[in-house]
C-alpha positions in Angstrom: 35.5 162.4 -160.0 37.2 161.0 -157.2 37.6 162.8 -153.8 41.5 162.5 -154.2 41.5 163.9 -157.5 39.4 166.5 -156.0 42.1 167.5 -153.4 44.9 167.3 -155.6 43.0 169.9 -157.1 42.4 172.1 -154.3 45.9 172.4 -153.5 47.0 173.2 -156.9 44.4 176.2 -157.0 45.2 177.2 -153.4 49.3 177.5 -154.3 48.2 179.2 -157.4 46.2 182.2 -155.7 48.8 182.6 -152.8 52.0 182.1 -154.7 53.3 179.1 -152.4 55.3 177.5 -154.6 58.3 174.9 -153.5 56.5 172.9 -150.4 57.6 168.9 -150.4 54.3 167.4 -148.7 51.0 169.3 -148.3 48.5 167.8 -145.7 44.2 168.5 -145.7 42.1 167.7 -143.1 38.4 168.0 -144.5 36.0 165.8 -143.3 34.8 163.5 -146.3 31.0 163.5 -147.4 30.5 160.6 -145.3 32.4 162.1 -142.1 30.6 165.7 -142.7 28.0 166.6 -140.2 26.9 170.1 -138.4 25.1 170.1 -134.8 23.3 172.7 -133.0 25.0 172.2 -129.3 23.2 175.3 -128.2 20.1 176.7 -129.0 18.8 179.3 -126.7 17.8 182.9 -126.4 21.5 183.7 -124.9 23.5 181.5 -127.2 23.7 179.7 -130.7 26.6 177.5 -131.3 26.8 175.6 -134.6 29.5 172.6 -134.9 31.1 170.9 -137.4 33.9 167.9 -136.5 36.7 167.8 -138.5 38.3 164.6 -138.3 42.1 164.3 -136.8 42.0 168.4 -136.7 39.1 169.1 -134.1 36.0 171.2 -134.3 35.0 174.2 -136.1 32.8 176.7 -134.3 30.3 179.3 -134.8 28.8 180.7 -132.1 26.4 184.0 -131.4 25.3 185.3 -128.2 22.5 187.8 -126.9 24.0 191.6 -127.5 22.6 194.8 -128.5 24.1 194.0 -131.6 23.8 190.8 -133.9 27.3 189.2 -133.5 29.0 185.8 -135.2 32.6 184.5 -134.1 34.2 181.6 -135.7 36.7 179.3 -133.6 38.9 176.1 -135.0 39.7 174.6 -131.8 42.5 172.3 -132.6 43.5 169.0 -130.7 46.9 170.0 -130.3 48.2 173.9 -130.0 49.6 175.2 -133.0 53.2 177.1 -132.7 54.3 180.1 -134.1 52.2 180.4 -137.6 51.8 184.1 -138.2 50.5 184.0 -141.9 47.3 182.2 -143.0 45.2 182.2 -146.5 41.6 182.0 -146.4 40.2 180.4 -149.8 36.9 179.4 -151.1 37.2 176.3 -152.5 34.7 174.6 -154.9 33.5 171.2 -153.7 35.2 167.9 -155.5 32.1 167.0 -157.9 31.6 170.9 -159.5 35.4 170.5 -160.9 34.7 173.7 -163.4 34.3 176.3 -160.4 37.2 178.6 -159.6 38.8 178.6 -156.3 38.7 182.2 -154.9 40.8 184.2 -152.5 38.5 185.3 -149.6 41.5 186.7 -147.5 45.1 186.5 -146.1 45.2 186.4 -142.3 48.2 188.1 -140.4 48.8 187.7 -136.2 51.4 188.9 -134.5 52.4 186.0 -132.9 50.4 182.6 -134.1 46.8 181.8 -135.4 44.6 180.8 -132.5 41.8 179.8 -134.6 39.4 182.8 -133.9 37.8 185.0 -136.6 35.3 187.5 -135.7 33.0 189.6 -137.5 32.2 190.3 -141.3 35.0 187.5 -142.0 33.1 185.3 -140.1 29.9 186.0 -141.6 31.9 185.7 -145.3 32.6 181.8 -144.4 29.2 181.3 -143.4 28.1 182.8 -146.7 30.7 180.4 -148.5 29.1 177.3 -147.0 25.6 178.7 -147.8 26.8 178.8 -151.3 27.9 174.9 -151.6 31.6 175.9 -151.1 34.7 174.6 -148.6 36.4 177.5 -146.9 39.9 176.6 -146.5 42.9 177.7 -144.0 45.8 177.1 -145.3 49.3 177.9 -143.6 52.9 176.3 -143.1 53.4 173.8 -140.7 55.4 175.6 -137.6 57.6 172.6 -136.8 58.6 172.2 -141.0 58.3 175.2 -142.8 58.3 172.7 -146.2 54.9 171.5 -145.1 51.6 173.0 -146.1 49.1 172.5 -144.1 45.2 172.6 -145.0 42.3 172.7 -143.3 38.6 172.5 -144.9 34.9 173.1 -143.9 32.6 170.7 -145.7 29.3 172.2 -146.8 27.6 168.8 -147.0 25.0 168.7 -144.6 25.2 172.2 -144.3 22.0 173.5 -145.1 19.7 172.0 -142.9 21.7 172.9 -140.2 22.3 176.3 -140.9 18.5 177.3 -141.0 18.3 176.1 -137.5 21.0 178.2 -136.9 19.5 181.4 -138.4 16.6 180.0 -136.5 18.1 180.3 -133.5 19.9 184.2 -134.3 16.6 185.3 -135.0 15.5 184.9 -131.2 18.7 185.9 -129.4 17.6 188.5 -126.5 18.5 192.0 -127.6 20.9 192.7 -124.9 24.0 190.6 -122.6 24.5 189.8 -119.2 26.6 193.0 -118.9 23.6 195.0 -120.3 21.6 194.2 -117.2 24.1 192.9 -114.4 23.9 196.3 -112.5 20.6 198.1 -112.7 18.8 200.8 -111.1 14.9 201.1 -111.1 12.6 203.5 -109.8 9.3 204.0 -107.7 6.6 206.5 -107.7 6.0 208.3 -104.2 3.6 205.3 -102.3 3.7 202.5 -104.5 5.9 198.9 -103.7 5.9 198.3 -107.4 8.5 199.5 -109.7 7.1 202.3 -111.9 5.9 202.0 -115.4 9.1 202.8 -116.9 11.0 200.7 -115.1 8.8 197.3 -115.4 10.3 197.0 -119.2 13.7 196.8 -117.8 12.4 194.5 -114.9 10.9 191.9 -117.1 14.1 191.8 -119.5 16.3 191.1 -116.0 13.5 188.5 -115.7 14.1 187.0 -118.8 17.2 186.8 -118.8 17.4 185.0 -115.8 15.2 182.4 -116.7 17.5 180.9 -119.4 20.9 181.5 -117.5 21.5 179.0 -115.1 24.7 180.6 -114.1 22.9 183.5 -111.7 23.9 182.2 -108.6 23.4 185.8 -106.6 20.8 188.8 -107.0 21.1 191.7 -104.6 18.5 194.1 -104.2 18.9 197.4 -102.2 16.0 199.6 -101.8 15.7 202.8 -101.1 12.8 206.1 -100.5 12.9 209.9 -100.7 12.9 211.5 -97.4 8.9 212.6 -97.2 8.7 209.9 -94.4 10.1 209.7 -91.1 12.9 207.4 -90.5 10.8 204.4 -89.4 7.9 204.9 -92.0 10.5 205.1 -95.0 12.3 201.9 -93.6 9.3 200.1 -93.2 8.5 200.9 -97.1 12.0 200.2 -98.1 11.6 196.7 -96.9 8.4 196.2 -98.1 10.0 197.0 -101.6 13.0 194.7 -100.9 10.5 191.6 -100.1 8.0 192.4 -103.0 11.2 191.9 -105.3 12.7 189.0 -103.7 9.1 187.2 -104.1 9.4 188.0 -108.0 13.1 186.8 -108.0 12.1 183.5 -106.3 9.0 183.2 -109.0 11.8 182.7 -111.5 13.0 179.7 -109.8 16.4 181.3 -108.2 16.5 179.7 -104.8 16.2 181.6 -101.6 19.8 181.6 -100.9 20.9 183.5 -104.0 19.0 186.1 -103.1 19.8 188.9 -100.8 17.8 192.3 -100.2 18.1 194.7 -98.1 16.3 198.2 -97.4 18.0 201.2 -96.3 15.5 203.6 -95.9 15.5 207.3 -96.7 19.6 206.8 -96.0 22.0 207.2 -98.7 20.5 209.8 -100.9 22.1 210.7 -104.4 20.0 213.4 -105.1 18.7 216.9 -103.6 16.1 215.8 -101.8 14.3 218.9 -101.6 13.6 218.9 -105.1 10.8 216.5 -107.0 13.4 215.4 -109.4 15.9 214.9 -106.6 13.0 213.1 -104.7 12.2 210.7 -107.8 16.0 209.9 -108.1 16.3 208.6 -104.8 13.4 206.7 -104.5 15.2 203.8 -106.5 16.1 200.3 -106.2 19.7 199.0 -107.1 19.5 195.4 -108.3 22.9 193.8 -109.1 23.4 190.2 -110.4 26.5 187.8 -110.5 27.7 184.6 -112.1 29.2 181.7 -112.3 32.4 182.2 -114.0 33.5 179.8 -116.4 
């Protein structure tokens, strides 16, 4: 079966599924088997990104980022912005070389203003599942400049599987926390120690791991405090030692010294009743704040 015949069949199937009749002209954007490729453009513990170029239309992108919950985003990045297109049909099409398979509706998407190409959550996972089956998820909508024209955009499953394996492996290595989870952290000390206590060490290790992979961290602010059980000078000295230990720690991760700002405040700025053991423990703290380059 020729590719041309397969495209005509797919158009007919979509029109039948969704009741779109009377279109004078259809335009189908899809990579031919010879053009089809999938690329891992990001494979780190912070982000996984799988890209599929669609000739003359743009790119289809699946992405997932480090987070407490496994997440998936899909986006059609169009070469030219779409106008007011509020209704989009999503159909799973069989490839041209499987003429006996039927087209299957996946979803009918409605938008308040216009389709911006973004899909998240379960529907994005459904798209991956259809591609894994060797099918071609296809978006169809009315051309916003010409309502008699139907536009179709398909994702080709040709050469998908090997890169999907890479993408799946990347997902399994994503850090289970995001920048927002660690950008502001309070850790604690035992009474005489210059190292954070055992309960805080795991959190500090998470911050370190994130910084190792993220080149956008441009500032680390470290503020250390003691409880009030010592004199003012003794508290200040201990606080400054704790701050310097953390300065050296963040330098060892590869951060330039000019991006690390530390300050010891001694027993100033207590946040709890220093007359109780629990209050003293809360006051023996370090506040770590991270800043990053905004893209």
